[in-house]
C-alpha positions in Angstrom: 59.5 -46.0 28.3 60.5 -47.3 24.9 62.9 -45.6 22.8 61.2 -44.2 19.7 63.0 -42.7 16.8 61.5 -40.1 14.0 61.1 -41.5 10.5 61.4 -39.4 7.7 58.1 -38.4 5.7 58.9 -40.9 2.8 59.7 -43.7 5.2 56.2 -43.7 7.1 53.4 -45.8 5.8 50.6 -44.1 4.3 47.4 -44.0 6.4 44.2 -46.1 5.3 46.0 -48.1 2.8 49.3 -49.7 3.2 49.6 -51.2 -0.1 50.3 -48.2 -2.1 53.3 -46.1 -2.7 53.5 -42.5 -1.8 53.7 -41.4 -5.6 50.7 -43.5 -6.5 47.1 -42.1 -6.5 44.2 -43.5 -4.6 41.6 -43.6 -7.6 43.3 -46.3 -9.6 43.5 -48.5 -6.7 39.9 -48.4 -5.8 38.3 -48.5 -9.4 40.5 -50.7 -11.0 41.1 -48.2 -14.0 43.4 -45.4 -14.9 43.1 -42.0 -12.6 40.3 -39.6 -13.4 41.7 -36.5 -13.2 38.7 -34.5 -13.7 38.0 -34.4 -17.4 35.4 -36.1 -19.3 37.0 -39.1 -21.7 36.9 -38.0 -25.4 35.9 -41.1 -27.3 36.5 -40.5 -31.1 36.7 -36.6 -31.3 39.7 -34.2 -31.0 40.4 -32.1 -28.0 39.5 -28.9 -29.5 36.2 -29.9 -31.1 33.4 -27.7 -30.4 30.2 -29.9 -29.3 26.6 -28.3 -29.9 24.9 -27.1 -27.1 22.1 -28.4 -25.8 18.6 -27.0 -26.8 15.6 -26.3 -25.0 12.8 -28.9 -25.3 9.8 -27.1 -26.9 6.5 -28.9 -27.1 3.3 -28.4 -29.7 -0.1 -27.2 -28.5 -1.2 -30.4 -30.0 1.4 -32.7 -27.9 0.3 -30.7 -25.0 -3.5 -31.2 -25.3 -2.8 -35.1 -26.1 -0.9 -35.4 -22.8 -3.6 -33.7 -20.9 -6.0 -36.0 -22.3 -4.2 -38.8 -21.5 -3.3 -37.7 -17.9 -7.1 -37.2 -17.4 -7.9 -40.5 -18.7 -5.2 -42.3 -16.5 -6.2 -44.0 -13.1 -4.5 -42.2 -10.2 -1.2 -44.1 -10.0 -0.6 -44.4 -13.8 0.3 -40.5 -14.1 3.5 -41.2 -12.7 4.2 -44.2 -15.3 3.1 -41.8 -18.0 5.6 -39.0 -17.3 8.5 -40.9 -17.0 7.8 -42.6 -20.3 7.1 -39.3 -21.9 10.1 -37.6 -19.9 7.9 -34.8 -18.5 7.5 -33.4 -14.8 4.6 -32.9 -13.2 5.1 -29.0 -13.1 4.9 -29.4 -17.1 1.3 -30.7 -16.8 0.6 -27.9 -13.9 1.6 -25.2 -16.2 -0.2 -26.8 -19.4 -3.5 -27.1 -17.2 -3.5 -23.5 -16.4 -2.4 -22.2 -19.8 -5.6 -24.7 -21.1 -7.9 -23.1 -18.6 -6.5 -19.7 -19.2 -7.3 -19.4 -23.3 -7.9 -23.1 -24.4 -5.8 -24.6 -27.4 -4.3 -21.3 -28.2 -2.7 -20.6 -25.0 -1.1 -24.1 -25.2 1.1 -22.8 -28.2 4.8 -22.0 -27.9 5.5 -18.5 -26.4 8.4 -15.9 -27.1 11.1 -16.3 -24.3 12.4 -12.9 -23.0 11.1 -9.5 -21.9 7.8 -8.7 -23.6 8.8 -6.0 -26.5 7.5 -2.6 -25.5 5.6 -0.7 -28.3 7.3 2.4 -29.4 10.7 1.7 -27.3 12.9 2.5 -30.7 11.3 5.8 -31.3 11.6 6.7 -27.6 15.3 6.1 -27.5 15.4 7.8 -30.8 13.9 11.0 -29.5 16.0 10.8 -26.2 19.0 10.6 -28.2 18.2 13.7 -30.4 17.0 15.5 -27.4 20.1 15.0 -25.4 22.1 16.4 -28.7 19.7 19.4 -28.7 20.8 20.3 -24.8 24.5 20.0 -25.8 24.2 22.5 -28.8 22.3 24.8 -26.9 24.8 24.7 -24.1 28.0 25.2 -26.8 25.6 28.1 -28.3 25.7 29.8 -24.9 29.0 29.5 -24.5 29.6 30.7 -28.0 27.7 33.9 -27.1 29.7 34.4 -23.9 32.8 34.3 -25.7 31.4 36.9 -28.2 30.1 39.3 -25.4 33.5 39.1 -24.0 35.3 39.7 -27.2 33.1 42.7 -27.7 33.8 44.5 -24.2 37.7 43.6 -24.9 37.4 45.6 -28.0 35.4 48.6 -26.4 38.3 48.4 -23.6 41.0 48.5 -25.9 39.1 51.1 -28.3 39.4 48.8 -31.3 36.7 49.2 -33.7 34.6 46.4 -34.6 34.7 45.5 -38.5 32.0 43.9 -40.2 32.9 40.4 -41.8 35.3 40.3 -44.7 33.5 39.2 -47.8 34.0 35.8 -48.6 36.2 35.1 -51.8 34.3 31.9 -52.7 30.7 31.8 -54.6 28.0 32.1 -52.5 24.6 30.3 -53.3 23.1 33.3 -55.0 26.2 33.6 -57.1 26.2 29.8 -58.3 22.5 30.1 -59.3 23.1 32.7 -61.7 26.6 31.4 -62.8 26.1 29.5 -66.4 26.7 25.8 -66.6 29.5 24.3 -68.7 
C-alpha cells in the first residue's frame, strides 16, 4: 500500500480544467472574453435608463384580408415562406379565417382587449353602495330608539319627570324668512 498524504483544498487541482487557478471563472476561458455575470450589456445607455416596453402587434382588417388572399393563392409549400417573410404564425391565419367566415371584413377589425363592459355596471354599483348606506343608517336609528326607550324607563324608575326639549336660542328657518335683510 502506498502512503498518501492529505493536501489542503487550495493546493488540489481543479477537476475538469487543470489550466485555471482557484479564483478564476470558467466562462472567460471558454468564451474568450470577459465573464458574463447575468446582466445584459448596456451599449451607449446609462444603467438607470428606462427602456420602452414592447408593444403588442396589431393588424388592420385590410392587411389581414391581403394576407388571407395571398395564402389562398399560394401553392401548398409556399405558405410557410410567406408566413416567415411577414413574421406571422399559422395561428394568425386560423384566427383570421375564423373571423372572416363569421363576419366578413368588419369582423377582421381590431377588437378591444379585456373583459366585455357590462351595461349599467356603474349604476348598479352606485345603487348597491346607497343600499348599504341605508341599511347602516337604519341600524343606527334602531340603536338610537333603543337608547331612548331605556332613558324613558330610567326616568320612570327614578321618578324624574320628562321635560320637553328646551327652546333653541338660534333663529329657526321660519324666523329667518320674516327677518328683514340688511
